[in-house]
C-alpha positions in Angstrom: 173.3 93.8 198.7 171.5 96.6 197.0 170.3 99.8 198.7 166.6 99.0 198.3 164.6 96.0 199.6 161.3 95.6 197.8 159.0 93.6 200.0 155.7 92.2 198.7 153.4 91.2 201.4 151.2 88.3 200.3 148.1 86.6 201.8 146.3 84.1 199.6 147.4 86.0 196.6 148.9 83.4 194.3 146.9 84.7 191.3 148.4 88.1 191.8 151.9 86.7 192.2 151.6 84.8 189.0 150.4 87.8 187.2 152.6 90.6 188.6 155.7 89.2 190.2 157.5 88.5 186.8 156.9 92.2 185.9 158.3 93.4 189.3 161.4 91.3 188.9 162.0 92.4 185.3 161.8 96.1 186.2 163.4 96.1 189.6 166.3 93.7 190.1 168.9 96.1 188.7 168.2 98.5 191.6 166.7 96.4 194.4 166.5 93.1 196.1 163.0 91.6 195.9 161.5 89.6 198.7 158.0 88.1 199.2 156.7 87.9 202.8 153.9 85.5 203.2 151.2 86.1 205.8 150.5 82.4 206.5 148.6 81.9 203.2 146.3 78.9 202.9 146.3 78.8 199.1 149.2 77.6 196.9 151.3 80.8 197.2 154.2 79.2 199.0 154.3 76.3 196.6 154.2 78.6 193.7 157.1 80.7 195.0 159.3 77.8 195.9 158.7 76.0 192.6 158.7 78.8 190.1 160.7 81.6 191.9 163.4 79.8 193.9 165.7 82.8 193.7 163.2 85.2 195.3 163.8 85.2 199.1 160.6 84.1 200.9 159.9 85.4 204.4 157.4 83.0 205.9 155.3 84.5 208.8 153.8 82.3 211.4 150.3 83.8 211.2 148.3 86.3 209.2 149.5 89.5 210.9 147.6 91.8 208.6 149.2 94.6 206.6 150.7 96.6 209.4 152.3 94.0 211.6 153.0 91.8 208.6 155.4 94.4 207.3 156.9 95.1 210.7 157.7 91.4 211.0 159.0 91.2 207.4 161.2 94.2 207.6 162.7 93.9 211.0 165.8 91.9 210.0 166.5 93.4 206.6 169.7 95.5 206.6 168.9 97.7 203.5 169.0 101.5 203.6 165.6 101.8 202.0 162.4 99.7 202.2 159.8 99.6 199.4 156.5 98.3 200.5 154.7 97.0 197.4 151.3 95.4 197.0 151.2 92.1 195.2 148.7 93.6 192.6 151.0 96.3 191.3 152.3 96.4 187.8 155.6 98.4 187.5 157.1 100.1 184.5 160.7 100.2 183.2 163.1 102.4 185.4 160.3 103.1 187.9 162.7 103.0 190.8 165.2 105.5 189.3 163.2 108.7 189.8 162.2 107.6 193.4 165.8 106.9 194.4 167.1 110.1 192.7 164.5 112.2 194.6 165.4 110.6 197.9 169.1 111.3 197.3 168.4 114.9 196.4 166.1 115.5 199.4 167.6 114.1 202.6 164.8 115.8 204.6 162.2 113.5 202.9 161.5 110.2 204.7 159.1 108.6 202.2 157.9 108.9 198.6 155.4 107.2 196.3 155.2 106.9 192.6 152.2 108.2 190.5 149.7 105.4 190.7 147.3 104.7 187.9 144.5 102.2 187.7 145.4 98.8 186.2 141.8 98.3 185.0 141.3 101.9 183.6 144.8 102.8 182.7 144.1 106.4 181.7 142.8 107.1 185.3 144.5 107.6 188.6 144.1 104.8 191.1 141.8 105.3 194.0 144.1 104.4 196.9 147.1 106.5 196.1 146.8 108.6 192.9 149.5 111.3 193.0 149.9 111.7 196.7 147.6 111.8 199.7 146.1 114.6 201.9 143.8 115.1 204.9 141.0 117.6 205.3 140.1 119.5 208.5 138.1 116.5 209.9 140.5 113.8 208.9 139.0 112.6 205.6 141.7 111.4 203.2 141.8 112.5 199.5 144.5 112.5 196.8 145.8 114.5 193.9 143.6 112.8 191.4 140.8 111.4 193.7 138.2 112.8 196.0 135.7 110.4 197.5 134.4 108.4 194.4 135.5 110.9 191.8 138.7 109.7 190.1 140.3 111.9 187.6 141.9 111.0 184.3 145.7 111.5 184.3 146.3 114.3 181.8 149.6 115.3 183.2 148.0 117.8 185.6 149.9 116.4 188.6 153.2 115.6 187.0 155.3 117.8 189.3 156.9 116.2 192.3 155.0 117.6 195.3 155.0 117.3 199.1 152.0 115.5 200.5 150.5 114.5 203.8 150.7 110.7 203.2 152.0 108.3 200.7 150.1 105.2 199.8 151.1 101.8 201.2 150.5 100.3 197.8 154.0 101.4 196.7 155.8 103.2 199.5 159.6 103.9 199.5 160.8 104.8 203.0 164.2 105.1 204.7 164.9 102.3 207.1 166.0 104.7 209.9 162.8 106.7 209.6 160.6 103.6 209.6 162.3 102.3 212.7 162.5 105.8 214.3 158.8 106.2 214.5 158.0 102.6 215.4 156.9 101.3 212.0 153.3 100.7 211.2 150.8 100.4 214.0 149.8 96.7 214.3 146.6 97.6 216.0 145.2 99.1 212.8 145.6 95.6 211.1 144.8 97.1 207.7 143.6 100.4 206.2 145.0 103.9 206.9 148.0 102.6 208.8 150.2 104.3 206.2 148.4 107.6 206.9 149.2 107.2 210.6 152.8 106.4 209.8 153.2 109.4 207.6 151.5 111.7 210.1 154.1 110.7 212.7 156.9 111.4 210.3 155.5 114.8 209.2 154.8 115.9 212.8 158.5 115.2 213.5 159.5 117.4 210.6 160.3 114.7 208.1 159.0 115.0 204.5 156.6 112.9 202.4 156.3 113.3 198.7 154.9 112.0 195.4 157.3 111.6 192.5 155.1 111.3 189.3 158.1 110.6 187.0 157.8 107.1 188.5 154.6 105.3 187.3 153.0 102.1 188.4 149.5 100.5 187.8 147.5 99.2 190.7 144.5 96.8 190.7 143.4 97.8 194.2 140.7 96.3 196.4 142.1 92.8 196.2 141.6 91.7 199.8 138.5 93.7 200.7 136.4 95.3 198.0 134.5 98.5 198.4 131.2 96.6 199.0 132.6 94.8 202.0 131.3 96.1 205.4 134.6 94.9 207.0 136.4 97.5 204.9 133.9 100.2 206.0 134.5 99.2 209.6 138.3 99.4 209.4 138.3 102.7 207.5 136.0 104.4 210.1 137.6 102.9 213.2 141.2 103.5 212.0 140.5 107.0 210.9 139.2 107.8 214.4 142.2 106.2 216.0 144.7 108.1 213.8 143.0 111.3 214.7 143.2 110.5 218.4 146.8 109.5 218.2 148.0 112.6 216.3 145.8 115.6 216.6 147.0 118.4 218.9 144.9 118.9 222.0 143.6 122.3 220.9 141.9 120.7 217.9 141.1 117.2 219.1 137.8 117.8 220.9 136.3 120.0 218.3 137.1 117.6 215.5 135.8 114.6 217.4 132.5 116.4 218.2 132.0 117.0 214.5 133.0 113.5 213.6 130.4 112.1 216.0 127.8 113.9 214.0 129.2 113.2 210.6 129.8 109.5 211.2 126.2 108.9 212.3 125.0 110.9 209.3 127.0 108.5 207.1 125.4 105.6 209.0 121.9 107.0 208.3 122.8 107.4 204.6 123.7 103.7 204.5 120.3 102.8 206.2 118.4 105.0 203.7 120.2 103.4 200.7 119.5 99.9 201.9 123.1 99.2 203.0 122.4 98.0 206.6 125.7 96.1 206.8 127.7 99.3 206.2 125.5 101.2 208.7 126.3 98.5 211.4 130.0 98.7 210.4 130.0 102.4 211.2 128.3 101.9 214.6 130.7 99.0 215.5 133.7 101.2 214.4 132.7 104.0 216.8 132.0 101.5 219.6 135.4 99.9 219.2 137.1 103.2 218.9 135.7 104.1 222.3 136.9 100.8 223.7 140.4 101.0 222.2 141.1 104.7 222.8 142.7 104.2 226.2 145.2 101.8 224.6 146.5 104.7 222.5 146.9 107.3 225.2 150.6 106.7 225.8 151.2 106.7 222.0 149.3 110.0 221.7 151.4 111.6 224.5 154.6 110.4 222.9 153.6 111.7 219.5 152.7 115.1 220.8 156.0 115.3 222.8 158.0 114.4 219.7 156.2 116.8 217.3 158.1 119.8 216.0 155.3 121.1 213.7 152.2 122.5 215.4 150.2 121.6 212.3 150.9 119.8 209.1 151.0 122.2 206.1 149.4 119.5 203.8 146.3 119.3 206.0 144.3 122.1 204.6 141.8 123.9 206.9 138.8 123.1 204.8 136.1 120.5 204.8 136.2 117.9 202.0 132.5 117.1 202.6 131.5 120.7 202.2 133.7 121.3 199.2 132.6 118.1 197.4 128.9 117.9 198.3 127.9 121.5 198.9 130.1 123.5 196.6 130.5 120.9 193.8 134.3 120.9 193.9 135.2 117.4 192.6 138.9 117.6 191.7 142.0 118.1 193.8 142.8 121.4 192.3 139.3 122.8 193.0 139.4 121.6 196.6 142.9 122.5 197.4 142.5 126.1 196.3 139.9 126.5 199.1 
């Protein structure tokens, strides 16, 4: 048994498995055991795996648990020291695991790392979902080294130094087994979207580190399950972002931030109405409604998180507004925003 278990969570992704699994196997088997966990697919994914990849262990889940609980179920019985959560639409590169493993070995205080993630479609650019490490602004809006809102930078080596970050993307997340279990894994109630930010926030508040190691490079298609034009994605992003703020923000900041978010979320909904995107406006309204309904379910988690926290604030959450920097001051890149 190797130290790393790479687990690819699949749901109706046979096309992606055909395209990318051979690449993952070629570049990973020297350092890791590779598994595919299937979220009760209804396409030919299972038939493909059993016929063409009989040596790849298949974890068959009884239902579509979503990203969060799907990984919890898939990882619970694996004995490996390190887990690598890998999307099925990721193209790896030779020796991509080496720098990640070396960094983890050299930094025992770090719980999780990600590689530099570039776009598979536009290979000179960073990839939207992860780029070179994730951050949060004052009001909980996520951004990355290499991406702020819809502005995605070309990779010119400007973020090639390993750096601590607030969150690492779930598209390619290497995490210590003990850390994953110690904070309870991914929150199944999120289903999908921003659950890795919640996981990393719990780790950071407990004093554990998160980092990006750009010497490891992968390419990510992104948006395979829910594209950016899908109101369901808007709903999950808005709802889950409010839930992770409620779960993790200290009491002295929670009410002020949530008052601002009430205003900002409905400004976003109004923008959707004015641009003819009524489905997205409704998604924002439904997200806020369901956040209000679900909040009481998270009270005990919030109290437990605050009791376990050893950092009063996360250094990588900068006290500035991404909205103000981006739209009012014209700061479009990570370096410009982070200097604020």
